[in-house]
C-alpha positions in Angstrom: 80.1 15.4 -1.0 77.1 13.5 0.3 75.5 12.9 -3.2 76.4 9.3 -4.2 79.9 8.8 -2.6 78.8 5.5 -1.1 78.3 3.9 -4.5 81.4 5.3 -6.3 84.2 5.0 -3.7 86.0 2.0 -2.3 86.1 1.0 1.4 89.5 2.6 1.9 88.4 5.8 0.2 85.3 5.9 2.3 87.2 5.5 5.5 89.7 8.3 4.7 87.0 10.6 3.5 84.9 10.0 6.6 87.8 10.9 8.9 88.4 14.2 7.0 84.7 15.1 7.1 84.4 14.4 10.8 87.4 16.6 11.5 86.0 19.4 9.2 82.6 19.1 10.9 84.2 19.6 14.3 86.1 22.7 13.1 83.0 24.2 11.6 80.9 23.6 14.7 83.5 25.4 16.8 83.6 28.3 14.4 79.7 28.5 14.4 79.6 28.4 18.2 82.1 31.3 18.3 80.0 33.2 15.9 76.8 32.7 17.9 78.7 34.0 21.0 79.9 37.0 19.0 83.6 36.0 19.2 85.3 36.1 15.8 88.9 36.6 14.8 88.1 39.9 13.0 85.7 41.0 15.8 82.6 41.3 13.5 79.4 39.4 12.9 78.7 37.6 9.6 75.6 37.2 7.5 73.8 33.7 7.6 74.1 33.4 3.8 77.8 34.1 4.0 78.2 31.6 6.8 76.5 28.8 4.7 78.7 29.7 1.7 81.8 29.4 3.9 80.6 26.0 5.1 80.2 24.8 1.5 83.7 26.0 0.6 85.4 24.3 3.5 83.7 21.0 2.7 84.6 21.2 -0.9 88.3 22.0 -0.1 88.4 19.0 2.3 87.0 16.6 -0.2 89.4 17.9 -2.9 92.3 17.4 -0.6 91.3 13.9 0.2 91.0 12.9 -3.5 94.4 14.4 -4.3 96.1 12.6 -1.5 94.4 9.3 -2.5 95.6 9.8 -6.1 99.2 10.4 -4.9 99.2 7.3 -2.7 97.4 5.1 -5.2 100.6 3.5 -6.7 102.0 2.7 -3.3 99.0 0.8 -2.0 99.1 -3.0 -2.8 96.0 -4.5 -4.3 93.9 -6.5 -1.8 93.8 -10.2 -2.3 90.7 -11.5 -4.1 89.0 -14.6 -2.7 88.7 -17.3 -5.4 85.0 -17.9 -6.3 83.5 -21.2 -5.3 83.1 -23.6 -8.1 79.3 -24.1 -8.9 77.7 -25.8 -11.8 76.3 -23.1 -14.1 72.6 -23.2 -14.8 71.4 -23.5 -18.4 70.1 -19.9 -18.6 73.5 -18.6 -17.2 75.9 -20.3 -19.6 77.8 -17.7 -21.4 75.6 -14.9 -19.8 78.0 -13.4 -17.3 81.8 -12.7 -17.7 84.4 -13.6 -15.0 86.6 -10.8 -13.7 89.3 -13.1 -12.5 89.7 -14.6 -16.0 90.2 -11.1 -17.5 92.7 -10.1 -14.8 94.8 -13.3 -15.4 94.4 -12.7 -19.1 95.7 -9.1 -18.7 98.7 -10.3 -16.7 99.5 -12.9 -19.4 99.4 -10.1 -22.0 101.5 -7.8 -19.9 98.9 -5.1 -19.3 99.1 -2.8 -16.3 97.5 -4.0 -13.1 94.0 -2.9 -12.1 93.7 0.4 -10.2 91.8 0.6 -6.9 88.7 1.9 -8.6 88.8 -0.8 -11.2 89.3 -3.5 -8.6 86.4 -2.1 -6.5 84.2 -2.2 -9.7 85.2 -5.8 -10.3 84.4 -6.7 -6.8 81.0 -5.2 -7.1 80.5 -7.1 -10.4 81.5 -10.4 -8.7 79.0 -9.8 -5.9 76.4 -9.0 -8.5 77.1 -12.3 -10.2 76.6 -14.2 -7.0 73.3 -12.5 -6.4 72.3 -13.2 -10.0 73.0 -16.9 -9.6 70.8 -16.8 -6.6 68.1 -15.0 -8.6 68.2 -12.0 -6.4 67.7 -9.6 -9.2 67.2 -6.4 -7.2 70.4 -6.9 -5.2 72.4 -8.0 -8.3 71.2 -4.8 -10.1 72.3 -2.7 -7.2 75.9 -4.2 -7.3 76.1 -3.8 -11.0 74.9 -0.2 -10.6 77.8 0.4 -8.1 80.2 -1.0 -10.7 78.7 1.2 -13.4 79.1 4.3 -11.2 82.7 3.5 -10.4 83.4 3.1 -14.1 82.3 6.7 -14.6 85.3 8.0 -12.6 88.2 9.6 -14.4 90.6 7.0 -13.0 88.7 4.1 -14.5 90.5 3.2 -17.8 88.7 0.0 -18.8 85.7 0.9 -21.1 85.2 -2.8 -22.1 84.7 -3.5 -18.4 82.0 -0.8 -18.2 80.3 -2.4 -21.2 80.1 -5.7 -19.3 78.7 -4.0 -16.2 75.9 -2.3 -18.2 75.1 -5.6 -20.0 74.9 -7.5 -16.8 72.6 -4.8 -15.3 70.4 -5.0 -18.4 70.1 -8.8 -17.8 68.8 -8.0 -14.3 66.4 -5.4 -15.6 65.0 -7.9 -18.2 64.3 -10.3 -15.3 62.7 -7.4 -13.4 60.6 -6.5 -16.5 62.2 -3.1 -16.7 62.6 -3.4 -20.4 63.2 0.3 -21.4 66.0 0.6 -18.8 67.5 -2.7 -20.0 67.5 -1.4 -23.6 69.2 1.8 -22.6 72.0 -0.1 -20.8 72.5 -2.4 -23.8 72.7 0.6 -26.2 75.3 2.3 -23.9 77.2 -1.0 -23.6 77.4 -1.3 -27.4 78.6 2.3 -27.6 81.5 1.4 -25.3 82.2 -1.9 -27.0 80.6 -2.3 -30.4 81.8 -5.9 -30.7 80.1 -7.0 -27.5 77.6 -9.5 -29.0 75.9 -10.3 -25.6 74.7 -6.7 -25.3 73.2 -7.0 -28.8 71.3 -10.2 -27.8 70.0 -8.6 -24.6 69.0 -5.5 -26.5 67.1 -7.7 -28.9 65.4 -9.5 -26.1 64.3 -6.2 -24.5 63.0 -4.9 -27.8 61.1 -8.2 -28.4 59.5 -8.0 -25.0 58.6 -4.3 -25.8 56.9 -5.4 -29.0 59.4 -3.9 -31.4 60.1 -7.0 -33.4 61.7 -5.2 -36.4 64.4 -3.6 -34.4 64.8 -6.7 -32.2 65.5 -8.7 -35.3 68.1 -6.2 -36.4 70.0 -6.6 -33.0 69.7 -10.4 -33.2 71.2 -10.4 -36.7 74.0 -8.0 -35.5 74.7 -10.5 -32.6 74.9 -13.4 -35.1 77.4 -11.4 -37.2 79.5 -10.6 -34.2 79.3 -14.1 -32.6 79.6 -16.0 -35.8 76.8 -18.4 -34.8 73.0 -18.3 -35.0 71.0 -16.8 -32.1 68.1 -18.8 -30.7 65.7 -15.8 -30.4 66.2 -14.7 -34.0 63.7 -17.3 -35.3 61.2 -16.4 -32.6 61.4 -12.7 -33.3 61.0 -13.3 -37.0 58.0 -15.5 -36.4 56.3 -13.0 -34.1 57.0 -10.2 -36.7 55.2 -12.4 -39.3 52.3 -12.9 -36.9 51.9 -9.2 -36.4 52.0 -8.5 -40.1 49.4 -11.3 -40.6 47.1 -9.7 -38.0 47.4 -6.3 -39.8 46.4 -8.0 -43.1 43.5 -9.8 -41.4 42.2 -6.5 -40.0 42.4 -4.9 -43.5 40.6 -7.8 -45.2 37.8 -7.9 -42.6 38.8 -11.2 -41.0 39.4 -9.8 -37.5 38.2 -12.9 -35.7 41.1 -14.9 -37.1 43.5 -12.1 -36.2 42.2 -12.1 -32.6 43.4 -15.7 -32.1 46.8 -14.7 -33.5 47.2 -11.6 -31.4 46.2 -13.6 -28.3 49.0 -16.1 -28.9 51.5 -13.3 -29.3 50.4 -11.4 -26.2 50.7 -14.7 -24.2 54.5 -14.6 -25.0 55.0 -10.9 -24.6 52.3 -9.6 -22.2 53.8 -6.2 -21.5 54.4 -5.0 -25.0 52.7 -1.7 -25.5 52.4 -1.9 -29.3 50.8 -5.4 -29.0 48.3 -4.1 -26.5 47.4 -1.3 -29.0 47.1 -3.9 -31.8 44.9 -6.0 -29.5 42.6 -3.1 -28.9 42.4 -2.5 -32.7 41.5 -6.1 -33.3 38.8 -6.1 -30.7 37.4 -2.9 -32.2 37.3 -4.6 -35.6 35.6 -7.6 -34.0 33.0 -5.2 -32.4 33.8 -6.4 -28.9 33.6 -3.0 -27.4 33.1 -4.2 -23.8 36.6 -5.7 -23.9 38.2 -2.8 -25.5 37.4 -0.2 -22.9 39.4 -1.9 -20.0 42.4 -2.2 -22.3 42.2 1.4 -23.3 42.2 2.4 -19.6 45.2 0.3 -19.0 47.0 1.7 -22.0 46.2 5.3 -21.0 48.2 4.8 -17.8 51.3 3.6 -19.8 51.2 5.9 -22.8 53.0 9.3 -22.4 52.9 10.5 -25.9 50.2 13.0 -26.7 49.4 11.7 -30.1 49.1 8.1 -28.9 46.9 9.3 -26.0 44.7 11.1 -28.5 44.4 7.9 -30.6 43.4 6.0 -27.5 40.7 8.7 -26.7 39.4 8.4 -30.3 39.3 4.6 -30.0 37.5 5.0 -26.6 34.9 7.3 -28.2 34.3 4.8 -31.0 33.9 2.0 -28.5 31.3 4.1 -26.6 29.5 4.8 -29.9 29.5 1.0 -30.6 27.9 0.4 -27.2 25.2 3.0 -28.0 26.4 5.3 -25.1 26.1 8.3 -27.3 26.2 11.0 -24.5 29.5 9.8 -23.2 30.9 9.4 -26.8 29.9 13.0 -27.5 31.8 14.2 -24.5 34.9 12.4 -25.6 34.6 13.8 -29.1 34.2 17.3 -27.8 37.4 16.9 -25.8 39.2 15.6 -28.8 37.9 18.5 -30.9 39.1 21.0 -28.3 42.6 19.5 -28.4 42.9 19.0 -32.2 40.2 21.0 -34.1 41.8 20.1 -37.5 41.5 16.4 -37.1 39.2 15.4 -40.0 38.6 11.8 -38.8 37.5 13.0 -35.4 35.3 15.7 -36.9 33.6 13.3 -39.2 32.9 10.8 -36.4 31.7 13.6 -34.1 29.2 14.8 -36.7 27.9 11.3 -37.3 27.4 10.6 -33.6 25.7 13.9 -33.1 23.2 13.2 -35.8 22.6 9.8 -34.3 22.0 11.2 -30.8 19.7 14.0 -32.2 17.5 11.6 -34.2 17.3 9.2 -31.3 16.3 12.0 -28.9 13.7 13.3 -31.3 12.3 9.8 -31.7 12.0 9.3 -28.0 10.3 12.6 -27.5 7.8 11.8 -30.3 7.2 8.4 -28.7 6.5 10.0 -25.4 3.9 12.4 -26.9 2.3 9.5 -28.8 3.4 10.7 -32.3 4.2 7.2 -33.3 4.7 7.8 -37.1 7.2 10.5 -36.5 8.9 8.4 -33.8 9.4 5.5 -36.2 10.8 7.8 -38.9 13.3 9.3 -36.5 14.4 5.9 -35.3 14.8 4.7 -38.9 16.9 7.8 -39.8 19.1 7.3 -36.8 19.7 3.7 -37.7 20.6 4.6 -41.3 23.3 7.0 -40.1 25.5 4.2 -38.8 24.4 0.9 -40.4 27.4 -1.0 -39.1 26.8 -0.4 -35.4 24.9 -3.6 -34.5 24.2 -2.5 -30.9 22.8 0.9 -31.9 20.8 -0.7 -34.7 19.3 -3.2 -32.2 18.4 -0.3 -29.9 16.7 1.6 -32.7 14.8 -1.4 -33.8 13.7 -2.1 -30.3 12.5 1.6 -30.0 10.6 1.2 -33.3 9.0 -2.0 -32.0 7.9 -0.1 -28.9 6.3 2.5 -31.1 4.3 -0.1 -33.0 3.3 -1.8 -29.8 2.3 1.4 -28.0 0.3 2.5 -31.1 -1.6 -0.8 -31.0 -2.1 -0.5 -27.3 -3.4 3.0 -27.7 -5.8 1.9 -30.4 -7.1 -1.0 -28.3 -7.5 1.3 -25.2 -9.3 3.9 -27.3 -11.7 1.3 -28.6 -12.3 0.0 -25.1 -13.1 3.6 -23.9 -15.3 4.1 -26.9 -17.4 1.0 -26.2 -17.6 2.0 -22.5 -18.7 5.4 -23.5 -21.3 4.0 -25.9 -22.6 1.8 -23.2 -22.9 4.7 -20.8 -24.7 6.7 -23.4 -27.2 3.8 -24.0 -27.8 3.6 -20.2 -28.3 7.3 -20.0 -30.7 7.2 -22.9 -32.7 4.4 -21.2 -32.7 6.3 -17.9 -33.7 9.4 -19.8 -36.6 7.6 -21.4 -37.7 6.3 -18.1 -37.4 9.7 -16.6 -39.5 11.2 -19.4 -42.2 8.5 -18.9 -42.1 9.3 -15.2 -42.2 13.0 -16.0 -45.3 12.5 -18.2 -47.0 10.3 -15.5 -46.1 12.8 -12.8 -47.3 15.7 -14.8 -50.6 13.9 -15.5 -50.9 13.0 -11.8 -50.1 16.6 -10.9 -52.8 17.9 -13.1 -55.3 15.5 -11.8 -54.5 16.3 -8.1 -54.4 20.0 -8.9 -57.9 19.9 -10.4 -59.1 17.8 -7.4 -57.4 20.2 -4.9 -58.9 23.2 -6.6 -62.3 21.6 -6.6 -62.0 20.6 -2.9 -60.7 24.0 -2.0 -63.7 25.7 -3.8 -66.1 23.3 -2.0 -64.3 23.9 1.3 -64.5 27.7 0.9 -68.2 27.4 -0.1 -69.0 25.3 3.0 -67.0 27.7 5.2 -69.0 30.6 3.9 -72.3 28.8 4.3 -71.6 27.5 7.8 -72.8 29.3 10.9 -70.4 31.0 13.2 -69.2 28.7 16.0 -67.7 29.4 19.3 -63.9 29.1 19.3 -63.2 25.9 21.0 -59.4 26.0 20.6 -57.4 25.6 23.8 -55.4 28.5 25.2 -52.3 26.4 24.6 -51.8 25.2 21.1 -48.8 22.9 20.3 -46.0 24.5 18.3 -46.2 23.8 14.6 -50.0 23.4 14.5 -51.5 24.5 11.2 -54.4 27.0 11.3 -55.7 26.2 7.8 -59.3 25.0 7.8 -59.6 25.1 11.6 -63.3 25.8 11.3 -63.8 22.3 9.9 -62.1 20.8 12.9 -64.3 22.9 15.1 -67.4 21.6 13.3 -66.1 18.1 13.6 -65.6 18.5 17.3 -69.2 19.9 17.7 -70.6 17.0 15.8 -68.6 14.6 17.9 -69.9 16.3 21.0 -73.5 16.0 19.7 -72.9 12.3 19.0 -71.5 11.7 22.5 -74.5 13.6 24.0 -76.7 11.0 22.5 -74.4 8.0 23.0 -71.5 8.4 25.4 -70.0 5.0 24.4 -69.7 5.9 20.7 -66.0 5.0 20.1 -65.9 6.4 16.6 -67.0 9.8 18.0 -64.4 9.7 20.7 -61.6 8.8 18.3 -62.7 11.4 15.8 -62.8 14.1 18.5 -59.4 13.0 19.9 -57.9 13.2 16.4 -59.3 16.7 16.0 -57.9 17.7 19.4 -54.5 16.4 18.3 -54.7 18.4 15.1 -55.5 21.7 16.9 -52.9 21.0 19.6 -55.1 20.2 22.6 -53.2 17.1 23.5 -54.6 16.7 27.0 -58.2 16.5 25.6 -57.0 14.0 22.9 -55.4 11.7 25.5 -58.6 11.9 27.6 -60.7 10.9 24.6 -58.4 8.0 23.6 -58.5 6.7 27.2 -62.3 6.9 27.2 -62.5 5.0 23.9 -60.3 2.2 25.3 -62.4 2.1 28.5 -65.6 1.3 26.6 -66.4 -2.4 26.9 -65.7 -4.3 23.7 -69.2 -5.7 23.4 -70.6 -2.2 23.0 -68.5 -1.0 20.0 -67.0 -4.1 18.4 -68.9 -4.7 15.2 -70.3 -1.2 14.9 -66.9 0.6 14.4 -64.2 -0.4 12.0 -61.5 0.8 14.5 -59.4 -1.8 16.4 -58.0 -1.3 20.0 -54.5 -1.7 18.7 -54.9 1.3 16.4 -56.3 3.4 19.2 -53.5 2.4 21.5 -50.9 3.4 18.9 -52.5 6.8 18.5 -52.8 7.1 22.3 -49.0 6.5 22.8 -48.2 9.0 20.1 -50.4 11.7 21.8 -48.9 10.9 25.2 -45.4 11.2 23.7 -46.2 14.6 22.2 -47.8 15.8 25.5 -44.8 14.7 27.4 -42.6 16.6 25.0 -44.8 19.7 25.3 -46.4 19.7 28.7 -49.1 22.2 29.6 -47.7 25.6 30.6 -49.6 27.9 33.0 -48.3 30.9 31.1 -49.6 29.5 27.8 -52.9 28.6 29.5 -53.4 32.2 30.3 -52.4 33.2 26.8 -49.2 34.9 27.8 -47.0 33.1 25.3 -43.3 32.3 25.4 -42.5 35.6 27.3 -44.9 34.8 30.1 -42.2 34.6 32.8 -41.5 38.3 32.3 -45.3 39.3 32.6 -46.3 41.4 35.6 -48.9 40.5 38.1 -51.3 43.0 36.6 -50.9 41.4 33.1 -51.6 38.0 34.6 -54.7 39.3 36.3 -56.1 40.9 33.1 -55.5 37.7 31.2 -57.2 35.6 33.8 -60.3 37.9 33.9 -60.6 37.8 30.1 -60.6 34.0 29.9 -62.8 33.5 33.0 -65.5 35.6 31.4 -65.3 33.4 28.2 -65.2 30.0 29.8 -67.2 30.5 33.0 -69.6 27.6 33.5 -72.6 30.0 34.1 -72.2 31.1 30.5 -72.2 27.5 29.1 -75.6 26.3 30.4 -77.2 26.4 27.0 -74.6 24.0 25.4 -74.6 20.3 25.4 -73.2 18.1 28.1 -70.0 17.3 26.4 -69.3 20.9 25.5 -70.1 22.0 29.1 -67.7 19.4 30.5 -65.0 20.5 28.1 -65.5 24.2 29.1 -65.4 23.3 32.8 -62.1 21.5 32.3 -60.8 24.6 30.6 -62.0 26.8 33.3 -60.3 24.7 35.9 -57.0 24.9 34.0 -57.4 28.7 33.8 -58.2 28.9 37.6 -55.3 26.6 38.5 -52.8 28.7 36.4 -54.1 31.9 38.0 -53.9 30.6 41.5 -50.2 29.6 41.0 -49.1 32.6 39.1 -51.0 35.2 41.1 -48.9 34.3 44.2 -45.3 35.5 44.1 -44.0 32.6 46.2 -45.8 29.9 44.3 -44.8 31.5 40.9 -41.2 31.5 42.0 -41.3 27.8 42.9 -43.2 27.1 39.7 -40.5 28.8 37.6 -37.8 26.9 39.4 -39.5 23.6 38.7 -40.2 24.5 35.1 -36.5 25.5 34.5 -35.4 22.2 36.1 -37.8 20.2 33.9 -36.5 21.9 30.7 -32.9 21.2 31.8 -33.8 17.5 32.5 -35.5 17.1 29.1 -32.5 18.7 27.2 -30.1 16.4 29.1 -32.3 13.4 28.4 -32.3 14.2 24.6 -28.5 14.7 24.6 -27.7 11.5 26.4 -30.3 9.6 24.6 -28.5 10.3 21.2 -25.7 7.9 22.4 -28.1 5.1 23.0 -27.7 5.2 26.8 -29.7 6.4 29.8 -29.3 9.7 31.4 -26.6 10.1 34.1 -27.7 9.9 37.6 -26.9 13.6 38.1 -29.7 14.6 35.7 -32.4 12.6 37.4 -34.6 13.7 40.2 -33.4 12.8 43.6 -35.6 10.3 45.5 -38.3 11.9 47.5 -37.7 15.3 46.0 -41.3 15.7 44.8 -42.8 15.0 48.2 -40.3 17.3 50.0 -41.0 20.0 47.4 -44.8 19.6 48.0 -44.4 19.8 51.8 -42.2 22.9 51.4 -44.8 24.5 49.1 -47.6 23.8 51.6 -45.8 25.2 54.6 -44.6 28.3 52.7 -48.0 29.0 51.3 -49.4 29.7 54.8 -50.6 26.2 55.8 -53.4 25.8 53.3 -54.6 22.2 53.0 -53.6 19.9 50.1 -57.1 19.9 48.9 -56.8 23.5 47.9 -53.4 22.9 46.2 -53.3 22.8 42.4 -53.1 19.3 40.9 -49.7 19.9 39.4 -48.1 19.5 42.9 -47.7 15.7 43.0 -45.0 13.3 43.9 -44.0 12.7 40.3 -41.3 15.3 39.6 -41.1 14.6 35.8 -44.2 16.6 34.7 -47.6 18.0 35.4 -50.8 16.1 36.3 
């Protein structure tokens, strides 16, 4: 009932039907409410499906009763007056296009036909309203009114088939303006079925076909309209001309003159832009012209319009060919595989697929050979790939460019290899020159080594002979020898010291003897004696030694500073003086006493009376050092204070060396506090039992940085 009754019933029928439906709806709602409450005439519940079926039956009965009553009362209802249409000048494109219902009604009355029924009058009214909308170029509304008239004409009470043919033709005219050409063609064909002599429907069918690109069939309809009308149709010549143009384009494609065909097809498409066959022909022309970039968008557009599987397959084949023409072989292979899956027996697709696969394989092999610098193989592969499809200009250009890259890279590799070769040759020449120099240096060094070896052997033999022939000498080495001092040939140093002492016994201002003895002392590690001799040498007046000695005061000062630096770095240690070594702090009082007695017997002045003056003075200084060390270390209190000061001095020296590596002075925390030395000396004197300072060892002074 609710399907399409608004479009097939008149106003009066709608009104009566709406009243009946409203009354039926109220009755049904009351029955449903009683069912929900459990109150039924038969006293039983009903299934929901049965209830829905009952509702449908009641509605169908009500609609049927309404139609029967309307059919009975149809003859007694007078026809409603029709308002005369306003006179308006017809526009050129509307002359003879639309039919007037009023003229046909008057013509029917004159011929004595029966009056129009309610349904027929309603259809005529809808047609008149559609004509008004058509004149105002409101195509959508006009088509809606014509559709209402067409729907009314489908009722059994509608007995005017030539009227229905007019409605369909008028709606086709609207569809043509709305570019709905397939629907317009369908309406025209149905109109001609209802009224085969209706020439306007034939003309409109020809127009729809011409706009769809079917010029052959359009020409047939135009010729049919001319035969029915008895006069020529304006669009017949146009259809014939466009058909000739299409045939001409086909011939140009076959003869290889696709460029000329492209201009022809462009002019045809300008007149019929929505014709699917013309778009397909346009794509074929572009493919023949090798304008593949323009073909692909057209193929995408056609794929959205084509519904036939065969036509869609043809478009996919054309798309694959276009991709091949653009040298996009991987995408083309995917298309061909899809086509082979859908139609494995298509020989054209299979042939194209094999050709594209060979092209892709050869190109890939050529690129791989080019990457691995196999240039000859790469060029061969590129040439074979180009020979597979010699008509594909883009692919040929790509293969030629790859082949050119192979030649260029081969030449670049040759030039680069020659450059590396020349560089390697130059390095070899430089290495040979350096090798020759090294060989010459090796020969000279070997000769020099042999010379000095013979000389060293000779001197060593002479040295050993002199050592064997020399008399035994008293060991003048100090108890404390500086670390790292060599003991090789010490007897010669001892002899040199004895000779220097003999020279000083005869001339105490002999600077050369003082310097020689100082150097020997420095060699054996007796730095304090070396510093003393250097100072004595500098204290000699210049007039006594300038001219006799080749030494200069500047040289002596340099050697003095070096000896002082070494002495400051390794000050005299009481434990070393007594010969206790590095582990002297762990020695017991008895061990200290035994060491002192041993050295005192060796260096006591009473046992040195037979020696020269310089030797006696040297031995006296040694004895004083031994006595001083014994006096400090034999007392437990003074030994403890000495150990504290020694440890503090070693810490101060290590801090100084650590901070000195950064190029700055030591921090104030590592320096001796002001007055510490004097306070330390006073504390030592008071703690030692009040002995006078004259009996104190010389190392207790106010300078806290070292020994005196």
